[in-house]
Structures are given as structure tokens and as C-alpha cells.
N, C-alpha and C positions, 0 to 999 in steps of 0.2 A: 696142872702147875707148870712150869715151865722147865724144860729138861736143864737148860743152863742152872737154874736155882737149885735144883737136885744134885748135880753134880757137885757144886761148889758144897753143899751141906756134907755129902759123902767126902769131899777133899778136908773139910773142916773135922770130921771122924777121925780119920787115919791121920791127921796131923796131930791131934789131942790124944791118941791112943800112947799107951807107956812102952817103953822098949823092954824087950825080955833081956834082961844083963847078958853080957857077953856074946851077942848075936844080933845081926840087923833085924830081927822078927821084931812085930810090934803085938801088944794084945789088944784087940779092938772088940766092941760090942758088937757081936753076931746079929742080934735082934734088931738093933738100929740099922745096920747096913742091909740086911735084909729087907725092912720094911723099905729103905730108900731106894733098893732096887726094883721092889714092887713097885713103887710109884713111879719110877722110871719106865717101867714095861708098861705101865698105863698111858703115862706121858708121852713116849715114842709115838704111838699111833696117832696121837692128837696133833704131834709136830708133823708128821707124815701128812694127814690130814691138810693142815695148813699150808704146806709147801705145795700140795697138789691144788687147793684152792689157789694159792697164788700163782700157779703154771698156769691153770685154767684161766685167769683174768690175764694172763701174760698172752696168752693164745687168743683170748678174745679181743683183747688191744690190736693185736697185731691182724687179725682178721678185719676189724673194723678199719684199720689204717689201710688196707690193702684195696678194702671196697671203695673208700674214700679216693684213693688215689685213681682207680678206675672211672670213679665217677667224674674226676677232675678232669682226667685225660679226654674221656668222650664230651664233656662240654667244651674243652679246648677243641676239640674235633670240628664241634658244630659251630663254634665259633669262627674258627678258621674258614670254614665253608661259607659262613655267612658274609665274613668279610670279602671273600673272592668274589661273592655275587654282586658286593656292595661297590665295588671299584667303580663301575661306571656313575654311579650315583654319587662318589666319592670326586671324581674328574668334574661332572658338572657343578657340584658345590665350590670345588676349588676355582672354577674359570668366574663364577658369581662372586665369590669372595674377592677374587682378585679387581674385578670390574669395581665392587663397592670401595675397595682401597683405593682405587685410582680417583674415584669420584671423590672420596672424602680428601685425598690429597690436593685436589683441585681447590675444594672447598677451602680447605686450611690456606692455601696461596691467597686465594682471594679476599679470605677474611684477614688475613695479614698484611696484604697489601693495604686494605681499606684502614685497618689500625695505624699503619705506618703513616698514611696520608692524613688521618686525623691528627697523629701526634704533632706530625710538621705542621699542621695548620695551627694548632694549638700553640707550640713553641714559637712559630713566627708572630702570632698574635701577643704572647707573652712578650716577645722581645720588644715589639712596638710599645708596649704598655711600659716596659721598663724604660725605653729610651726616653719617654715622655716624660716618666717620673725623673729620671735621672737629669733631663732639662731644668724642669721645674724646681730640683733640689739646687741644682746648680745655679740659676737665676736667681734662687732665694739666698744663697750663699753670698754671690758676687751684690746683692742690694744690701745684706746686712753688712758686708765689708764696706760698701761705698758709704754707708750712710754712717758707719763707726769712724771712718777717715775725715768725713766733713764736720762731726761732731769735734772730733779731735783738733781738725784745723780752726773750728769755730772757737773751740777752748782756748786756743793758743792765741788767737787773735785778740779775744777778750783780755786775756792775761797780760798782753802788751799794750793794750791801750789803758790798762789802768796805771795810775802813776804809783811809783813805788810806796808812798805812805798809804794808799788804798789798797794795797794787796793785803790779803789776809796772812796773819802770821803763820810760821810754819807748823807752830803746836796747835792751832786751830783748824788746820787743813786736815782734811781725812785722808786716811793712807791710801795712796795709788794702789789700783788694783791691777793685776797682770795679768 
């Protein structure tokens, strides 16, 4: 049993005990108290063993952590040494990377110039087509306006040539469109 539990039971026995009138003393069941004390005596070694196991586990974890730290330090030393040996390779790789970047920049500039030229050519062609379309539309509008004006003049001339008794009555004329 847990030592804390046993101590709680002993405390309960002492709290339940009756007072001896006129004193601070209490009457307790000695047999029950001794039984609990016996159980505590048996539980204490168990608690000590549990504490020892916890301490051993703690020591084991600390030892593992130290070993891991040493292993990581050694790996870092090896990596640093390898990196120091790799500086020449890194310098060559950096030079190659710079050359590749420069070539890529030139290629991008060339492609951009080609794209700009294509876009300009396409826009110029589109402007010519739009100008042509605008001319066609303007000519169509002008033709329709001329035809309309001529029809209106012809209608006026026809209306003037008719005698007043031949003119259609105002009621039978269709409404003028605007």
C-alpha cells in the first residue's frame, strides 16, 4: 500500500478517537494503530525502492543524454572538417553557378526582346485592321446619312408637287418617326 494512504488512515483513527474528559488526551484503539504502523514499516522499504528506481532511471537518462551530446559534438567536428575540405569544391561550384546565372540572364533578355518585338508587330497589325474597320464603318455611316437625306428631300419634293386636295389627310398619315 501507498505510505500516504496509510498515514491518512492513521490520522482518521486519531481524529475519530474520544477525548479523555478534563485532558488533551484521546483514547485510541492501539491494535488498529499498531496494524497501520506495521503496514507502514512494510510500505516504507517499497517506497524507498520506488525512489531508488526513479533515481536510477534519472541517472540512466542523464548518462544517455551525455553520450548523445558527445556523439553530436563528434559529428559536428567531423562535419566541420569535411566542410573545410570542401571549400575548394564550393568555390568552383559558385563560379559555375555565376556563369549559369549570367547565361540565363542573357537568354531572358533575348527572349524578352523577341516577345516585345512580336507584341509590337501584333499591335501594329491590329491598329491597321482597326483603322481599316473604322474607315469601313465611317463610310457606311456617311452613306446611310446621304441616302436618308436624299430620301427626305425626295419626300419633300413629292409633297410639294401634290396639290392640296391630293395630299393625304392628317389623320391617315402615319406618325412621323424621329
